[in-house]
C-alpha positions in Angstrom: -16.0 -21.6 2.0 -12.0 -22.8 3.7 -9.5 -19.6 4.1 -6.6 -21.0 3.6 -3.7 -18.7 5.5 -0.6 -18.7 3.5 3.0 -18.2 5.4 5.6 -16.5 3.4 8.1 -18.4 3.4 11.3 -18.2 6.2 14.9 -18.6 6.6 15.8 -20.8 9.7 19.4 -20.6 10.9 20.7 -24.6 12.1 22.3 -24.6 14.6 25.4 -26.8 14.5 27.6 -28.4 17.0 31.4 -29.0 16.4 33.9 -30.3 18.1 37.7 -30.6 16.3 41.1 -30.6 17.4 43.9 -31.0 16.0 45.6 -31.5 19.0 46.0 -35.0 19.9 45.4 -36.1 23.6 48.7 -37.8 24.4 50.3 -34.4 24.1 48.0 -32.0 26.2 49.4 -30.0 29.0 48.4 -31.5 32.8 47.1 -29.6 35.4 48.5 -30.9 38.8 49.1 -27.7 40.1 48.5 -24.4 40.2 52.3 -23.9 39.0 51.8 -26.0 36.0 48.5 -23.2 35.1 51.1 -20.3 35.7 53.5 -21.9 33.5 50.4 -22.3 30.8 49.6 -18.7 31.3 53.1 -16.8 29.8 52.7 -19.1 27.7 49.2 -17.5 26.3 50.0 -13.4 27.1 51.6 -10.9 24.7 54.8 -10.4 27.8 54.9 -7.1 25.9 51.2 -6.0 27.3 51.1 -8.0 30.6 51.9 -4.5 32.1 49.5 -2.3 30.1 46.0 -3.7 30.2 43.5 -6.1 32.0 43.5 -9.2 29.6 41.1 -11.8 31.1 41.5 -15.7 29.7 40.7 -18.8 31.3 41.9 -22.9 30.4 39.6 -25.6 29.8 40.0 -28.5 31.0 38.6 -32.2 30.4 38.1 -35.6 33.4 41.8 -35.4 33.3 42.3 -32.1 34.2 44.4 -32.3 30.7 44.1 -28.4 28.5 41.9 -28.7 26.2 42.9 -25.0 24.7 42.8 -21.6 26.4 40.4 -18.8 25.8 40.6 -15.0 25.6 37.2 -13.9 27.0 38.5 -10.5 26.4 40.3 -7.4 27.3 39.6 -4.9 29.8 41.4 -1.3 30.9 43.7 -0.7 33.1 42.8 -1.8 36.6 39.8 -3.4 34.8 38.4 -5.7 32.7 34.9 -7.2 31.6 33.9 -11.1 32.4 30.9 -11.9 30.6 29.3 -15.3 32.0 27.5 -16.3 30.1 29.7 -16.4 26.7 31.7 -18.1 29.4 29.7 -21.1 30.2 29.0 -20.8 26.6 32.4 -21.5 24.9 32.8 -24.0 28.2 30.7 -25.9 27.3 31.4 -25.9 23.3 34.6 -27.0 24.4 33.4 -30.2 26.8 35.5 -28.7 29.3 34.5 -30.2 32.6 36.3 -27.7 34.8 37.8 -24.6 34.8 40.7 -21.8 35.4 40.1 -18.3 35.1 43.4 -15.8 34.8 43.8 -12.8 34.9 46.8 -10.7 35.1 47.1 -6.7 37.4 49.0 -4.0 35.2 49.8 -2.8 38.3 52.5 -5.2 39.2 49.8 -6.4 43.0 48.6 -10.2 43.1 46.5 -9.4 45.8 42.6 -10.1 44.4 40.7 -7.0 45.0 36.7 -7.2 46.3 35.7 -6.9 42.3 38.4 -9.8 41.6 36.7 -11.9 44.7 33.0 -10.4 43.9 33.9 -12.4 40.6 35.3 -15.1 41.0 31.8 -16.5 44.0 29.8 -16.1 41.0 31.5 -18.2 38.3 32.0 -20.0 40.6 28.1 -20.2 41.7 27.1 -20.2 37.6 30.2 -23.4 37.1 27.5 -25.8 39.5 24.3 -24.7 37.7 26.7 -26.1 34.7 27.6 -29.0 36.5 31.1 -27.1 35.3 33.9 -27.5 37.8 36.4 -23.8 39.0 39.5 -25.5 39.7 41.0 -22.1 40.7 41.4 -18.1 39.9 44.9 -17.5 39.5 46.0 -13.4 38.8 48.8 -13.2 37.4 52.5 -10.4 36.7 55.8 -10.2 34.9 56.9 -11.8 38.3 54.7 -14.1 40.0 51.0 -14.9 40.9 48.5 -15.5 42.7 45.7 -19.0 43.5 43.3 -18.2 44.8 42.8 -22.5 45.5 46.2 -22.5 47.0 44.8 -19.9 49.0 41.1 -21.2 50.1 39.6 -18.3 48.3 37.0 -20.9 46.5 
């Protein structure tokens, strides 16, 4: 006598990756230097919050250094914010980004990177290497200016 095992029907989610953009290639801004990144960051930042709480954002770029978009990764406190590296790279890969530029603000107005900023940047750079994504820069921005890790030789 044969015994047949009948499993109950299950539902398995199908994963679908879709890339859509509403911005024409010719209309995408190009990053040539850190000041270009800063100008775009200013457009993406709520000027009323820049001195209130830390935000962390990522510019996603294609192989021509054109901005594919900006991703708002986290909002933190007056002195810190969380950078979820898995979420950061999930977004970069889904957007088919070849390069990224990290952006975060210092509500205090201090443009110098903290040890935590430097350590986090190193972790992101190392993770990026495994995924063949380049970290072009990390900007710390304030209401009055910016600090570029790339310009200061910290990448």
